[in-house]
C-alpha positions as CSV (number, residue, x, y, z in Angstrom):
1,M,105.0,54.1,89.8
2,R,104.2,54.3,93.3
3,R,105.9,57.5,94.2
4,A,103.8,59.1,91.2
5,L,100.8,57.6,92.4
6,A,102.2,58.7,96.1
7,A,103.0,61.9,94.4
8,L,99.6,62.4,92.9
9,V,97.5,61.6,95.9
10,L,99.6,64.0,98.2
11,A,99.4,66.4,95.6
12,S,95.3,66.0,95.2
13,L,95.2,66.2,99.1
14,A,97.2,69.0,99.9
15,A,95.1,71.0,97.0
16,P,92.2,72.3,99.0
17,A,94.5,73.2,102.3
18,L,96.4,75.6,99.3
19,A,92.9,77.0,98.2
20,A,91.6,77.7,101.7
21,P,94.0,80.7,102.7
22,R,93.0,81.6,99.1
23,A,89.5,81.3,98.8
24,A,89.4,83.2,102.6
25,A,91.4,86.1,101.0
26,E,89.3,86.7,98.5
27,A,86.3,86.9,100.6
28,S,88.6,89.4,102.8
29,A,89.7,91.6,99.8
30,R,85.6,91.3,98.5
31,D,84.4,92.1,101.9
32,A,86.8,95.3,101.8
33,E,85.9,96.3,98.8
34,A,82.1,96.5,99.4
35,A,83.3,98.4,103.0
36,L,84.4,101.1,101.1
37,T,81.4,101.7,98.7
38,E,79.3,101.3,101.7
39,C,81.5,104.4,103.2
40,L,81.3,106.2,100.5
41,A,77.6,105.5,99.7
42,Q,77.0,106.9,103.4
43,S,79.2,110.0,102.5
44,V,77.9,110.9,99.4
45,L,73.9,110.8,101.2
46,A,75.8,113.0,104.4
47,N,76.5,115.8,102.0
48,P,73.7,117.9,100.1
49,G,76.2,118.5,97.1
50,A,77.4,115.1,96.2
51,T,74.0,113.8,96.5
52,A,73.3,116.5,94.2
53,K,75.8,115.1,91.8
54,A,74.5,111.9,93.1
55,R,71.0,112.2,91.2
56,L,72.4,114.4,88.3
57,G,74.5,110.4,87.7
58,Q,77.6,112.0,88.6
59,W,78.6,109.2,90.7
60,Q,82.2,109.5,90.7
61,E,82.4,113.2,91.4
62,A,80.0,112.8,94.3
63,A,82.1,110.2,95.7
64,A,85.2,112.7,95.4
65,V,83.5,115.3,97.2
66,M,83.3,113.1,100.6
67,G,86.1,110.4,99.6
68,F,88.4,111.7,101.9
69,I,86.3,110.1,104.9
70,C,86.6,107.1,103.4
71,R,90.7,106.9,103.8
72,S,91.2,104.1,105.8
73,D,88.3,102.2,104.4
74,A,90.0,102.6,100.9
75,A,93.7,101.7,102.4
76,A,92.1,98.8,104.1
77,M,90.2,97.8,100.5
78,M,94.2,98.0,98.9
79,A,95.7,96.1,101.6
80,A,93.4,93.3,101.6
81,R,93.6,93.3,97.7
82,D,98.2,93.5,98.2
83,A,97.5,90.4,100.3
84,L,95.8,88.8,97.7
85,D,97.7,89.3,94.7
86,G,101.1,91.1,95.8
87,R,102.4,94.4,96.5
88,G,100.4,97.3,94.4
89,S,98.0,95.4,93.4
90,G,95.8,97.0,95.4
91,L,96.2,100.4,94.2
92,R,96.0,99.1,90.7
93,R,92.6,97.4,91.5
94,F,91.6,100.6,93.5
95,K,92.5,103.2,90.3
96,G,91.2,100.4,87.5
97,A,88.4,98.3,88.3
98,Y,87.0,99.6,91.5
99,F,86.7,103.2,90.1
100,K,85.6,101.8,87.0
101,G,82.5,99.8,88.9
102,L,81.8,103.0,91.0
103,P,79.1,104.1,89.3
104,R,77.3,101.6,89.1
105,A,78.1,99.8,92.8
106,L,77.1,103.3,93.9
107,S,74.1,103.5,91.7
108,T,72.7,100.3,92.8
109,R,73.7,101.2,96.3
110,L,71.5,104.7,96.7
111,A,68.5,103.8,94.5
112,G,66.4,103.5,96.9
113,E,67.6,106.1,98.9
114,L,67.6,108.8,96.6
115,R,64.2,107.8,95.2
116,Q,63.0,108.0,99.1
117,D,64.4,111.4,99.3
118,Y,62.5,112.5,96.2
119,A,59.1,111.1,97.9
120,H,59.4,113.2,100.8
121,A,60.6,116.3,99.0
122,E,57.6,119.1,99.2
123,P,56.1,120.3,95.7
124,P,57.2,123.7,94.2
125,P,55.1,126.3,95.4
126,D,52.3,126.5,92.6
127,G,53.3,130.5,91.9
128,D,50.2,131.6,93.6
């Protein structure tokens, strides 16, 4: 009975210590995804063709126009996910959940900038 109790106490003390590295890895993976999304957002804003696609709601196409600029951020995101969930999980996440959520993430991130662009646009000539 004492051994079982001691094992239970040791296990309960070890659990928080084991959870801390996992929490840090999860935070690192989230930060890497946020950095990639920010890179893609800035790239879309920097390119008129990509911005035009974004205004049409073609978010994945807009990101693809300038996505090559964010290769290092994409590699960092995949490496962080691999460190968290094992080899190959980063690429699966990138091609799966991240890519699927990209339109929402970019539209949320760029909503203000795209509205601001319209607010500063000159009105079309009235044809007089």
